[in-house]
DRENVO-854443 format. One record per residue (C-alpha): x negated, y, z negated; residue in one letter; residue number from 1. Coordinates in nm, 4 decimals, always signed. Layout:
N
<filum <X, Y, Z>, "A", NUM>
...
! end
This chain:
308
<filum <-0.4701, +2.6244, +0.5513>, "M", 1>
<filum <-0.6686, +2.3477, +0.3837>, "R", 2>
<filum <-0.4867, +2.4048, +0.0581>, "F", 3>
<filum <-0.1596, +2.3019, +0.2253>, "Y", 4>
<filum <-0.2888, +2.0249, +0.4508>, "R", 5>
<filum <-0.2310, +1.7332, +0.2078>, "P", 6>
<filum <+0.1313, +1.8412, +0.1662>, "L", 7>
<filum <+0.1786, +1.8527, +0.5431>, "I", 8>
<filum <+0.0227, +1.5072, +0.5831>, "V", 9>
<filum <+0.2580, +1.3562, +0.3234>, "V", 10>
<filum <+0.5632, +1.5329, +0.4680>, "T", 11>
<filum <+0.4924, +1.4053, +0.8175>, "V", 12>
<filum <+0.4074, +1.0531, +0.7072>, "C", 13>
<filum <+0.7141, +0.9802, +0.4951>, "I", 14>
<filum <+0.9304, +1.0107, +0.8046>, "Y", 15>
<filum <+0.7338, +0.7183, +0.9481>, "L", 16>
<filum <+0.7714, +0.4948, +0.6438>, "C", 17>
<filum <+0.6754, +0.1403, +0.7400>, "G", 18>
<filum <+0.6251, +0.2321, +1.1064>, "C", 19>
<filum <+0.3150, +0.2635, +1.3228>, "V", 20>
<filum <+0.2706, +0.6172, +1.4519>, "S", 21>
<filum <+0.1760, +0.6472, +1.8187>, "L", 22>
<filum <+0.0018, +0.9804, +1.7623>, "Q", 23>
<filum <-0.2666, +1.0880, +1.5207>, "S", 24>
<filum <-0.2185, +1.3868, +1.2930>, "F", 25>
<filum <-0.3176, +1.6221, +1.4245>, "S", 26>
<filum <-0.2794, +1.5140, +1.7885>, "T", 27>
<filum <-0.5811, +1.7175, +1.9056>, "A", 28>
<filum <-0.9018, +1.7632, +1.7045>, "S", 29>
<filum <-1.2687, +1.8371, +1.7423>, "R", 30>
<filum <-1.5354, +1.5791, +1.6773>, "A", 31>
<filum <-1.6170, +1.6031, +1.3087>, "G", 32>
<filum <-1.2637, +1.6995, +1.2049>, "D", 33>
<filum <-1.0461, +1.4905, +0.9722>, "T", 34>
<filum <-0.7352, +1.3199, +1.1099>, "I", 35>
<filum <-0.4773, +1.0813, +0.9658>, "T", 36>
<filum <-0.3362, +0.7661, +1.1231>, "L", 37>
<filum <-0.0059, +0.6155, +1.0076>, "A", 38>
<filum <-0.0625, +0.2431, +1.0619>, "V", 39>
<filum <+0.2481, +0.0725, +0.9243>, "G", 40>
<filum <+0.3207, -0.1087, +0.5997>, "S", 41>
<filum <-0.0027, -0.3047, +0.5752>, "A", 42>
<filum <-0.0827, -0.5325, +0.2832>, "E", 43>
<filum <-0.4456, -0.5692, +0.1829>, "G", 44>
<filum <-0.5931, -0.3215, +0.4323>, "M", 45>
<filum <-0.9448, -0.2164, +0.3312>, "T", 46>
<filum <-1.2400, -0.0416, +0.4904>, "K", 47>
<filum <-1.4107, -0.3805, +0.5146>, "N", 48>
<filum <-1.1379, -0.5480, +0.7216>, "N", 49>
<filum <-1.0495, -0.2562, +0.9485>, "T", 50>
<filum <-1.2265, -0.1243, +1.2592>, "T", 51>
<filum <-1.1522, +0.1662, +1.4936>, "L", 52>
<filum <-1.2352, +0.2448, +1.8559>, "T", 53>
<filum <-1.1736, +0.5539, +2.0681>, "Y", 54>
<filum <-1.1163, +0.5098, +2.4419>, "T", 55>
<filum <-1.1409, +0.8290, +2.6507>, "P", 56>
<filum <-0.9026, +0.8400, +2.9443>, "D", 57>
<filum <-1.1935, +0.9706, +3.1523>, "S", 58>
<filum <-1.3997, +0.6514, +3.1195>, "T", 59>
<filum <-1.1635, +0.3803, +2.9956>, "G", 60>
<filum <-1.4529, +0.2393, +2.7913>, "V", 61>
<filum <-1.3922, +0.1870, +2.4169>, "P", 62>
<filum <-1.6328, +0.3598, +2.1770>, "I", 63>
<filum <-1.6804, +0.2168, +1.8288>, "D", 64>
<filum <-1.5999, +0.4527, +1.5423>, "I", 65>
<filum <-1.8214, +0.3636, +1.2431>, "P", 66>
<filum <-1.6392, +0.2099, +0.9480>, "Q", 67>
<filum <-1.8060, +0.4779, +0.7357>, "S", 68>
<filum <-1.5811, +0.7289, +0.9153>, "S", 69>
<filum <-1.2781, +0.5793, +0.7371>, "I", 70>
<filum <-1.2665, +0.8090, +0.4389>, "R", 71>
<filum <-0.9705, +0.6559, +0.2583>, "A", 72>
<filum <-0.6834, +0.4106, +0.3015>, "I", 73>
<filum <-0.3817, +0.5403, +0.1150>, "V", 74>
<filum <-0.0301, +0.3989, +0.0592>, "P", 75>
<filum <+0.2424, +0.6652, +0.0660>, "L", 76>
<filum <+0.5954, +0.6278, -0.0678>, "Y", 77>
<filum <+0.8939, +0.8554, +0.0015>, "P", 78>
<filum <+1.0697, +1.0128, -0.2946>, "D", 79>
<filum <+1.3441, +0.7833, -0.4239>, "K", 80>
<filum <+1.6021, +1.0597, -0.3765>, "R", 81>
<filum <+1.5428, +1.0816, -0.0012>, "T", 82>
<filum <+1.7243, +0.9236, +0.2898>, "K", 83>
<filum <+1.3951, +0.7622, +0.3932>, "A", 84>
<filum <+1.4009, +0.5602, +0.0705>, "W", 85>
<filum <+1.7685, +0.4741, +0.0302>, "S", 86>
<filum <+1.9387, +0.5013, +0.3676>, "N", 87>
<filum <+1.7066, +0.4346, +0.6604>, "S", 88>
<filum <+1.5473, +0.1444, +0.8454>, "A", 89>
<filum <+1.2725, +0.1490, +0.5821>, "A", 90>
<filum <+1.5128, -0.0020, +0.3283>, "T", 91>
<filum <+1.4811, -0.3340, +0.5126>, "A", 92>
<filum <+1.1087, -0.3494, +0.4355>, "I", 93>
<filum <+1.1752, -0.5060, +0.0930>, "D", 94>
<filum <+1.3544, -0.8114, +0.2274>, "S", 95>
<filum <+1.1477, -0.8390, +0.5454>, "Q", 96>
<filum <+0.8030, -0.8166, +0.3858>, "T", 97>
<filum <+0.8486, -0.8880, +0.0155>, "G", 98>
<filum <+0.6965, -0.5550, -0.0855>, "H", 99>
<filum <+0.8095, -0.1961, -0.1247>, "G", 100>
<filum <+0.8473, +0.0599, +0.1525>, "A", 101>
<filum <+0.5023, +0.2132, +0.1558>, "W", 102>
<filum <+0.3297, +0.3583, +0.4595>, "L", 103>
<filum <-0.0418, +0.2913, +0.4954>, "T", 104>
<filum <-0.2338, +0.5990, +0.6092>, "V", 105>
<filum <-0.5960, +0.6051, +0.7235>, "L", 106>
<filum <-0.7867, +0.9269, +0.6599>, "V", 107>
<filum <-1.0639, +0.9391, +0.9214>, "V", 108>
<filum <-1.3523, +1.1815, +0.9784>, "D", 109>
<filum <-1.4102, +1.1761, +1.3545>, "L", 110>
<filum <-1.7793, +1.1156, +1.4330>, "P", 111>
<filum <-1.9671, +1.4049, +1.5947>, "L", 112>
<filum <-2.0666, +1.1738, +1.8815>, "S", 113>
<filum <-1.7125, +1.2077, +2.0195>, "L", 114>
<filum <-1.7938, +1.5667, +2.1242>, "S", 115>
<filum <-1.9338, +1.4136, +2.4432>, "A", 116>
<filum <-1.5839, +1.2912, +2.5395>, "Y", 117>
<filum <-1.3706, +1.6051, +2.5533>, "V", 118>
<filum <-1.0199, +1.5287, +2.6793>, "G", 119>
<filum <-0.7389, +1.2864, +2.6125>, "T", 120>
<filum <-0.7715, +0.9291, +2.4967>, "G", 121>
<filum <-0.6460, +0.6733, +2.2458>, "V", 122>
<filum <-0.7563, +0.5325, +1.9137>, "I", 123>
<filum <-0.7067, +0.1609, +1.8530>, "N", 124>
<filum <-0.7020, +0.0075, +1.5064>, "V", 125>
<filum <-0.7821, -0.3581, +1.4422>, "H", 126>
<filum <-0.7360, -0.5098, +1.0990>, "T", 127>
<filum <-0.6998, -0.8521, +0.9464>, "T", 128>
<filum <-0.4595, -0.7087, +0.6865>, "A", 129>
<filum <-0.1136, -0.8625, +0.6652>, "T", 130>
<filum <+0.1949, -0.7146, +0.8305>, "F", 131>
<filum <+0.4662, -0.9433, +0.7009>, "A", 132>
<filum <+0.8005, -1.0206, +0.8584>, "G", 133>
<filum <+0.9212, -0.7893, +1.1347>, "S", 134>
<filum <+0.7328, -0.4785, +1.0190>, "S", 135>
<filum <+0.5429, -0.2852, +1.2850>, "S", 136>
<filum <+0.1856, -0.4012, +1.3420>, "K", 137>
<filum <-0.0891, -0.1598, +1.4400>, "V", 138>
<filum <-0.3156, -0.4083, +1.6194>, "N", 139>
<filum <-0.2974, -0.3486, +1.9949>, "G", 140>
<filum <-0.1169, -0.0141, +1.9699>, "E", 141>
<filum <-0.2578, +0.2940, +2.1461>, "D", 142>
<filum <-0.2605, +0.6006, +1.9205>, "I", 143>
<filum <-0.2954, +0.9173, +2.1269>, "A", 144>
<filum <-0.5687, +1.1666, +2.0385>, "L", 145>
<filum <-0.7218, +1.4524, +2.2360>, "E", 146>
<filum <-1.0805, +1.5559, +2.1636>, "I", 147>
<filum <-1.1229, +1.9340, +2.1805>, "L", 148>
<filum <-1.4472, +2.1148, +2.2734>, "P", 149>
<filum <-1.6938, +2.2005, +1.9966>, "G", 150>
<filum <-1.7795, +2.0475, +1.6615>, "N", 151>
<filum <-1.5485, +2.0546, +1.3599>, "G", 152>
<filum <-1.5974, +1.9603, +0.9973>, "E", 153>
<filum <-1.4326, +1.7182, +0.7552>, "P", 154>
<filum <-1.1371, +1.8517, +0.5568>, "A", 155>
<filum <-1.2180, +1.9201, +0.1934>, "S", 156>
<filum <-0.8523, +1.8827, +0.0834>, "F", 157>
<filum <-0.9188, +2.1681, -0.1614>, "S", 158>
<filum <-0.6674, +2.2350, -0.4343>, "Y", 159>
<filum <-0.6103, +2.4229, -0.7587>, "K", 160>
<filum <-0.5061, +2.2229, -1.0625>, "S", 161>
<filum <-0.3489, +2.5161, -1.2475>, "Y", 162>
<filum <-0.2923, +2.8929, -1.2175>, "I", 163>
<filum <-0.6172, +3.0872, -1.1754>, "N", 164>
<filum <-0.8177, +2.7646, -1.1691>, "A", 165>
<filum <-1.1140, +2.7515, -0.9321>, "P", 166>
<filum <-1.0608, +2.5625, -0.6080>, "A", 167>
<filum <-1.2066, +2.2142, -0.5999>, "Q", 168>
<filum <-1.2371, +1.9456, -0.3359>, "D", 169>
<filum <-0.9898, +1.6598, -0.3383>, "G", 170>
<filum <-1.1232, +1.3124, -0.4210>, "V", 171>
<filum <-0.9407, +1.0793, -0.1848>, "L", 172>
<filum <-1.0626, +0.7672, -0.3618>, "S", 173>
<filum <-0.8350, +0.8684, -0.6497>, "D", 174>
<filum <-0.5293, +0.7848, -0.4364>, "V", 175>
<filum <-0.6626, +0.4534, -0.3056>, "E", 176>
<filum <-0.5383, +0.1269, -0.4578>, "V", 177>
<filum <-0.7571, -0.0031, -0.7402>, "L", 178>
<filum <-0.8695, -0.3677, -0.7545>, "P", 179>
<filum <-0.5869, -0.5707, -0.9033>, "H", 180>
<filum <-0.4341, -0.9125, -0.9615>, "Y", 181>
<filum <-0.1264, -0.9587, -0.7466>, "L", 182>
<filum <+0.1545, -1.1836, -0.8681>, "I", 183>
<filum <+0.4174, -1.2738, -0.6098>, "K", 184>
<filum <+0.6298, -1.5603, -0.4761>, "P", 185>
<filum <+0.4361, -1.7707, -0.2275>, "D", 186>
<filum <+0.7054, -1.7419, +0.0409>, "L", 187>
<filum <+0.6942, -1.3676, +0.1024>, "V", 188>
<filum <+0.4415, -1.3875, +0.3867>, "D", 189>
<filum <+0.7045, -1.5539, +0.6059>, "E", 190>
<filum <+1.0012, -1.3834, +0.7752>, "P", 191>
<filum <+1.2833, -1.3926, +0.5242>, "F", 192>
<filum <+1.5336, -1.5272, +0.7728>, "W", 193>
<filum <+1.3073, -1.8347, +0.8124>, "A", 194>
<filum <+1.2753, -1.9123, +0.4397>, "T", 195>
<filum <+1.5122, -2.1040, +0.2096>, "P", 196>
<filum <+1.8068, -1.8985, +0.0873>, "M", 197>
<filum <+1.7293, -1.8705, -0.2822>, "W", 198>
<filum <+2.0145, -1.7460, -0.5009>, "P", 199>
<filum <+2.0075, -1.4180, -0.6886>, "T", 200>
<filum <+1.9119, -1.4309, -1.0565>, "Y", 201>
<filum <+1.9950, -1.2785, -1.3913>, "G", 202>
<filum <+1.6326, -1.2901, -1.5035>, "A", 203>
<filum <+1.2846, -1.4061, -1.4068>, "I", 204>
<filum <+1.0175, -1.4701, -1.6702>, "T", 205>
<filum <+0.6526, -1.4934, -1.5694>, "I", 206>
<filum <+0.3864, -1.6007, -1.8198>, "K", 207>
<filum <+0.0210, -1.5342, -1.7347>, "I", 208>
<filum <-0.2322, -1.7255, -1.9460>, "T", 209>
<filum <-0.6108, -1.7006, -1.9290>, "G", 210>
<filum <-0.9097, -1.5452, -2.1061>, "P", 211>
<filum <-0.9322, -1.1677, -2.0607>, "I", 212>
<filum <-1.2715, -0.9983, -2.0526>, "S", 213>
<filum <-1.2935, -0.6773, -2.2549>, "G", 214>
<filum <-1.2736, -0.5575, -2.6121>, "T", 215>
<filum <-0.9386, -0.5555, -2.7888>, "E", 216>
<filum <-0.9330, -0.1770, -2.7693>, "S", 217>
<filum <-1.0057, -0.1825, -2.3946>, "E", 218>
<filum <-0.7417, -0.4452, -2.3252>, "I", 219>
<filum <-0.4814, -0.2607, -2.5318>, "R", 220>
<filum <-0.5509, +0.0828, -2.3823>, "N", 221>
<filum <-0.6653, +0.0111, -2.0282>, "E", 222>
<filum <-0.4636, -0.2837, -1.8980>, "M", 223>
<filum <-0.1704, -0.1920, -1.6761>, "R", 224>
<filum <+0.1164, -0.4132, -1.5561>, "V", 225>
<filum <+0.3337, -0.2579, -1.2828>, "V", 226>
<filum <+0.6202, -0.3868, -1.0722>, "I", 227>
<filum <+0.6330, -0.3039, -0.7032>, "D", 228>
<filum <+0.8676, -0.0195, -0.6141>, "D", 229>
<filum <+1.1547, -0.1554, -0.4038>, "M", 230>
<filum <+1.4773, +0.0040, -0.2895>, "E", 231>
<filum <+1.6368, -0.3369, -0.3480>, "Q", 232>
<filum <+1.5786, -0.2904, -0.7224>, "S", 233>
<filum <+1.8281, -0.0028, -0.7201>, "F", 234>
<filum <+2.0919, -0.2448, -0.5954>, "Q", 235>
<filum <+2.0050, -0.5237, -0.8403>, "S", 236>
<filum <+1.9666, -0.2809, -1.1354>, "H", 237>
<filum <+1.6509, -0.4715, -1.2247>, "S", 238>
<filum <+1.4253, -0.3741, -1.5136>, "Q", 239>
<filum <+1.0791, -0.4984, -1.6059>, "M", 240>
<filum <+0.9091, -0.5223, -1.9463>, "S", 241>
<filum <+0.5953, -0.6999, -2.0592>, "W", 242>
<filum <+0.4102, -0.7923, -2.3766>, "A", 243>
<filum <+0.0700, -0.9432, -2.4537>, "R", 244>
<filum <-0.0040, -1.1999, -2.7225>, "D", 245>
<filum <-0.3749, -1.2780, -2.7236>, "G", 246>
<filum <-0.4659, -1.4207, -2.3831>, "D", 247>
<filum <-0.1027, -1.4530, -2.2727>, "S", 248>
<filum <+0.1052, -1.1890, -2.0961>, "I", 249>
<filum <+0.4810, -1.2409, -2.0645>, "T", 250>
<filum <+0.6643, -1.0416, -1.7978>, "I", 251>
<filum <+1.0434, -1.0233, -1.8043>, "N", 252>
<filum <+1.2492, -0.8967, -1.5111>, "I", 253>
<filum <+1.6221, -0.8775, -1.5743>, "I", 254>
<filum <+1.9293, -0.7835, -1.3719>, "S", 255>
<filum <+2.2401, -0.7174, -1.5847>, "P", 256>
<filum <+2.4565, -0.7806, -1.2766>, "K", 257>
<filum <+2.2828, -1.1063, -1.1812>, "G", 258>
<filum <+2.1643, -0.9688, -0.8471>, "A", 259>
<filum <+1.7874, -1.0087, -0.8863>, "L", 260>
<filum <+1.6195, -1.1301, -0.5654>, "N", 261>
<filum <+1.3193, -1.3596, -0.5970>, "Y", 262>
<filum <+1.1005, -1.1257, -0.3908>, "F", 263>
<filum <+1.1476, -0.8525, -0.6520>, "E", 264>
<filum <+0.9110, -1.0513, -0.8751>, "A", 265>
<filum <+0.6039, -0.8796, -0.7323>, "R", 266>
<filum <+0.3740, -0.7556, -1.0094>, "I", 267>
<filum <+0.0237, -0.6099, -1.0217>, "S", 268>
<filum <-0.2109, -0.6289, -1.3199>, "I", 269>
<filum <-0.5120, -0.3990, -1.3237>, "F", 270>
<filum <-0.7489, -0.2037, -1.5439>, "S", 271>
<filum <-0.7485, +0.1733, -1.5077>, "R", 272>
<filum <-1.1249, +0.1779, -1.5707>, "T", 273>
<filum <-1.2348, -0.1611, -1.4399>, "G", 274>
<filum <-1.3572, -0.2745, -1.7831>, "N", 275>
<filum <-1.0802, -0.5335, -1.8249>, "V", 276>
<filum <-1.0606, -0.8354, -1.5967>, "Y", 277>
<filum <-1.0064, -1.2098, -1.5727>, "Y", 278>
<filum <-1.3340, -1.4051, -1.5285>, "P", 279>
<filum <-1.1249, -1.6650, -1.3445>, "S", 280>
<filum <-0.7679, -1.6577, -1.2195>, "L", 281>
<filum <-0.5204, -1.7228, -1.5015>, "P", 282>
<filum <-0.2415, -1.9785, -1.4957>, "L", 283>
<filum <+0.1089, -1.8704, -1.3977>, "V", 284>
<filum <+0.4299, -2.0229, -1.5339>, "D", 285>
<filum <+0.7622, -1.8966, -1.3984>, "T", 286>
<filum <+1.1192, -1.9540, -1.5100>, "K", 287>
<filum <+1.4358, -1.8386, -1.3316>, "Y", 288>
<filum <+1.7727, -1.7843, -1.5004>, "Y", 289>
<filum <+2.1250, -1.7237, -1.3731>, "D", 290>
<filum <+2.3534, -1.4556, -1.5148>, "I", 291>
<filum <+2.4726, -1.6969, -1.7874>, "Q", 292>
<filum <+2.1151, -1.7584, -1.9041>, "G", 293>
<filum <+2.0867, -2.1099, -1.7602>, "N", 294>
<filum <+1.7493, -2.2058, -1.6137>, "E", 295>
<filum <+1.7777, -2.2581, -1.2367>, "V", 296>
<filum <+1.5358, -2.3377, -0.9494>, "P", 297>
<filum <+1.3241, -2.0726, -0.7828>, "G", 298>
<filum <+1.0109, -2.0428, -0.5695>, "P", 299>
<filum <+0.6588, -2.0875, -0.7020>, "V", 300>
<filum <+0.4851, -1.7652, -0.7999>, "I", 301>
<filum <+0.1096, -1.7340, -0.7477>, "N", 302>
<filum <-0.1609, -1.4917, -0.8568>, "I", 303>
<filum <-0.4535, -1.3700, -0.6474>, "S", 304>
<filum <-0.7251, -1.1073, -0.6805>, "Y", 305>
<filum <-0.7186, -0.8106, -0.4433>, "K", 306>
<filum <-1.0169, -0.5791, -0.4064>, "S", 307>
<filum <-0.7796, -0.3002, -0.2957>, "A", 308>
! end
């Protein structure tokens, strides 16, 4: 069963894309077992800014779950060919939050101390992470979980990488977000209906300038520049390319139909090994163009460092 568990977790969670689940998965577990919690489309959720409690119905008294019990915090995306991606309520996440339709999932090893509280109860999650716009927020929500008798054990998420390969344990940290530099318009933390109505664009050019730490070989082979996956980009036909010239990186986002939304300019820069970084935040210069190639106004774009 463990071999298939990760697939089941992903299958269940994509149906909840952007939403807060009101039940854990599974809904009944022993102390010591591994569960998953779908906690909405959180931005910047880490083990350091997230706490959990379990409140048994029998006592009504919250019990702290150690932060060390949070094994991983993983963003999940539905396949782009699914209804969840292209024809569901999740498609509004782009314009409501300024980021793609991911679902944040907590993988939690229940502490053995919960074996003293057999019966039904609820888990509560508190985080200082951002839930932008009208997306569901996990703070204050009761997530149902029943504690079963006996002690369990953490899931190993075992898998085989190829035919006849030996089974090996999954490394959940491999699917957590790496530290990165996030480039985005400074208005996307507000509800979009409350912000100025910026026009759509033919192109957006972002130039990042600042000393980069690392050898030339490391910078060339290890630096990654990725644009956030958004369903909106299917509609705008947007494309992103980038090039580096010394300490300058130029990012070009174009829409051949002139339908590029300003919030689509959400880019992450990171090193796949951690050997390449900016000693201090670089400067950002942004230019917006209409479909005829004329420079036009647009919102300021900022860069910040994110530990996850």
